[in-house]
C-alpha positions in Angstrom: 0.0 0.0 0.0 1.1 3.5 -0.6 1.9 6.0 2.2 -1.1 8.1 1.3 -3.4 5.2 2.0 -1.8 4.5 5.3 -1.8 8.1 6.5 -5.3 8.9 5.1 -7.5 5.9 6.1 -11.0 5.7 4.6 -13.9 5.9 7.0 -17.4 4.5 6.3 -20.3 5.3 8.6 -22.4 2.4 9.8 -26.0 2.8 11.1 -25.2 1.9 14.7 -23.0 4.9 15.8 -20.0 2.9 14.6 -17.7 3.1 11.6 -15.7 0.9 9.4 -12.1 2.0 8.7 -10.1 0.9 5.7 -6.4 1.2 6.7 -3.4 -0.2 4.9 -4.0 -4.0 4.6 -6.8 -4.1 7.2 -10.5 -3.4 7.7 -11.1 -2.1 11.3 -14.7 -2.4 12.2 -16.9 -1.8 15.3 -15.1 1.5 15.9 -17.3 3.8 17.9 -17.8 7.1 16.2 -16.5 8.8 19.3 -13.2 6.9 19.0 -12.5 7.7 15.3 -10.3 10.7 16.0 -8.3 8.8 18.5 -7.8 5.9 16.1 -6.9 8.1 13.2 -4.5 10.1 15.4 -2.8 6.9 16.4 -2.5 5.9 12.8 -1.1 9.2 11.7 1.5 9.5 14.5 2.6 5.9 14.1 1.4 4.6 17.5 -1.4 2.5 16.0 -0.5 -1.1 16.8 -2.2 -3.8 14.8 -0.7 -6.5 17.0 -2.4 -5.0 20.1 -5.7 -4.9 18.2 -5.3 -8.6 17.3 -4.9 -9.4 21.0 -7.9 -7.2 21.9 -10.1 -8.9 19.4 -10.4 -11.9 21.7 -12.0 -9.5 24.2 -14.3 -7.7 21.9 -16.5 -6.2 24.6 -13.6 -4.5 26.1 -11.9 -3.2 23.0 -15.0 -2.6 20.9 -12.9 -3.2 17.8 -12.5 -6.1 15.4 -10.1 -6.5 12.5 -10.3 -8.2 9.1 -7.2 -8.7 7.0 -8.0 -7.7 3.4 -6.1 -10.7 2.1 -8.4 -12.9 4.2 -11.6 -11.6 2.5 -13.4 -14.5 0.7 -16.5 -12.7 -0.6 -18.7 -9.6 -0.6 -22.4 -9.7 -1.3 -25.1 -7.0 -1.6 -28.3 -6.2 -3.4 -27.6 -3.7 -6.1 -30.6 -1.5 -5.3 -32.5 -0.4 -2.1 -30.2 -2.2 0.3 -27.6 -0.5 2.5 -26.3 -3.8 3.9 -23.3 -5.8 2.8 -22.5 -9.4 3.7 -18.7 -9.7 4.2 -17.2 -13.2 4.4 -13.6 -13.6 5.6 -11.3 -15.9 7.5 -10.9 -15.3 11.2 -7.6 -14.0 12.5 -7.5 -16.7 15.1 -8.4 -19.7 12.8 -9.2 -20.8 9.3 -12.9 -20.7 9.9 -15.0 -18.4 7.7 -16.7 -15.6 9.5 -19.9 -14.0 8.0 -20.5 -10.4 9.1 -23.4 -8.3 7.9 -22.5 -4.6 7.8 -25.3 -2.1 7.8 -24.2 1.2 6.4 -25.7 4.7 7.2 -27.1 5.0 3.6 -26.8 3.6 0.1 -24.1 6.1 -0.9 -21.9 5.1 2.0 -22.3 1.4 1.0 -21.5 2.1 -2.6 -18.5 4.1 -1.7 -17.2 1.2 0.4 -17.8 -1.3 -2.4 -15.9 0.9 -4.9 -13.0 1.5 -2.5 -12.6 -2.1 -1.3 -12.8 -3.6 -4.8 -10.0 -1.3 -5.8 -7.9 -3.1 -3.3 -8.8 -6.6 -4.3 -9.9 -6.5 -8.0 -6.8 -8.5 -9.2 -7.8 -11.6 -7.2 -11.6 -11.3 -7.3 -14.4 -11.6 -9.7 -17.1 -8.9 -9.9 -20.5 -10.2 -11.1 -24.1 -9.3 -11.1 -26.5 -12.2 -10.4 -30.3 -12.5 -10.3 -31.8 -12.9 -6.9 -34.1 -15.8 -6.1 -37.8 -15.0 -5.8 -37.6 -14.9 -2.0 -34.4 -12.9 -2.1 -36.0 -10.3 -4.4 -39.0 -10.0 -2.0 -37.0 -9.7 1.2 -36.6 -5.9 1.4 -40.3 -4.9 0.6 -41.6 -7.8 2.7 -39.5 -6.6 5.7 -40.7 -3.0 5.3 -44.3 -4.3 4.9 -44.0 -6.2 8.2 -42.7 -3.1 10.1 -45.4 -0.9 8.5 -48.2 -3.3 9.6 -46.6 -3.7 13.0 -46.2 0.0 13.7 -49.4 1.1 12.0 -51.4 -1.7 13.7 -50.0 -0.9 17.1 -50.7 2.8 16.7 -54.3 2.2 15.5 -55.0 -0.2 18.3 -53.6 2.2 20.9 -55.6 5.1 19.7 -58.8 3.0 19.4 -58.2 1.9 23.0 -57.7 5.6 24.1 -60.9 6.6 22.3 -63.1 3.9 23.6 -61.9 3.1 27.1 -63.8 4.7 29.9 -60.5 5.5 31.6 -56.9 4.6 31.1 -53.5 5.4 32.6 -50.1 4.7 31.3 -46.7 6.3 31.2 -44.8 7.1 28.0 -41.5 8.9 27.4 -41.9 12.6 26.8 -40.8 12.3 23.2 -44.0 10.2 22.5 -46.4 12.3 24.5 -47.2 15.0 21.9 -47.3 12.5 19.0 -49.8 10.5 20.9 -51.9 13.6 21.6 -51.9 14.4 17.9 -52.8 10.9 16.9 -55.6 10.8 19.5 -57.1 13.9 17.8 -56.7 12.4 14.4 -58.4 9.2 15.4 -57.6 5.6 14.6 -59.4 5.3 11.3 -57.2 7.8 9.4 -54.1 6.1 10.9 -55.4 2.7 9.8 -56.1 4.1 6.3 -52.6 5.6 5.9 -51.1 2.3 7.1 -53.2 0.4 4.6 -52.1 2.7 1.7 -48.4 2.3 2.6 -48.9 -1.5 3.0 -50.5 -1.7 -0.5 -47.4 0.1 -1.9 -45.1 -2.5 -0.3 -47.3 -5.3 -1.5 -47.1 -4.0 -5.1 -43.3 -3.6 -4.7 -43.1 -7.2 -3.5 -45.1 -8.5 -6.4 -43.0 -6.5 -8.9 -39.8 -7.8 -7.5 -41.1 -11.4 -7.6 -42.1 -11.0 -11.2 -38.8 -9.3 -12.2 -36.1 -10.5 -9.8 -33.7 -8.0 -8.4 -30.0 -8.1 -8.9 -27.2 -9.0 -6.4 -23.6 -8.0 -6.6 -21.3 -10.9 -6.0 -17.6 -10.3 -5.4 -15.7 -13.5 -4.8 -12.1 -14.7 -4.8 -11.0 -16.2 -8.1 -10.7 -20.0 -8.1 
């Protein structure tokens, strides 16, 4: 690797207040966003010790950091559209066993940036192919969103119905939910149920579309 890559590591934001850092020949994941500056500073001033991190990996709860050698990557998989998640398959630092890790990025742009950058490191030894998803694979994303829509919309509708029809009720909610509940109580459960139904129909249509015309999956695998 060149010196510029070593001194200017690439940072990719995940959706759990953590980041993934591409540094020299390593991917450093599970780095808390609050620790990024500390890690980068240690990289730039030469005190960043990969060997120490390897030791700390055995006690992940304490270190909060895990490492993947780029040369140990076996495959990278992701849906081409509408999915900010990447399945990364690599060998463990401690054994020859394959480790499957799903990385959920902050957004699609962040995921695509990571794919482009990491493939630039490994393209000589890896294939880069677009495959058709299975019917279930194509329906996974809209079905997941349909489930959460029905769960959230159904729960809200039931709660507002209960508040409207119960002779008396008493329960505690966090302050952030207090005013939204008051607003929904004024709106009523029927409009909320209608909106939930409309959104659900959209996801049903999306599911059917994806089952008729399967979506595409990016497959990056080591050449055999």
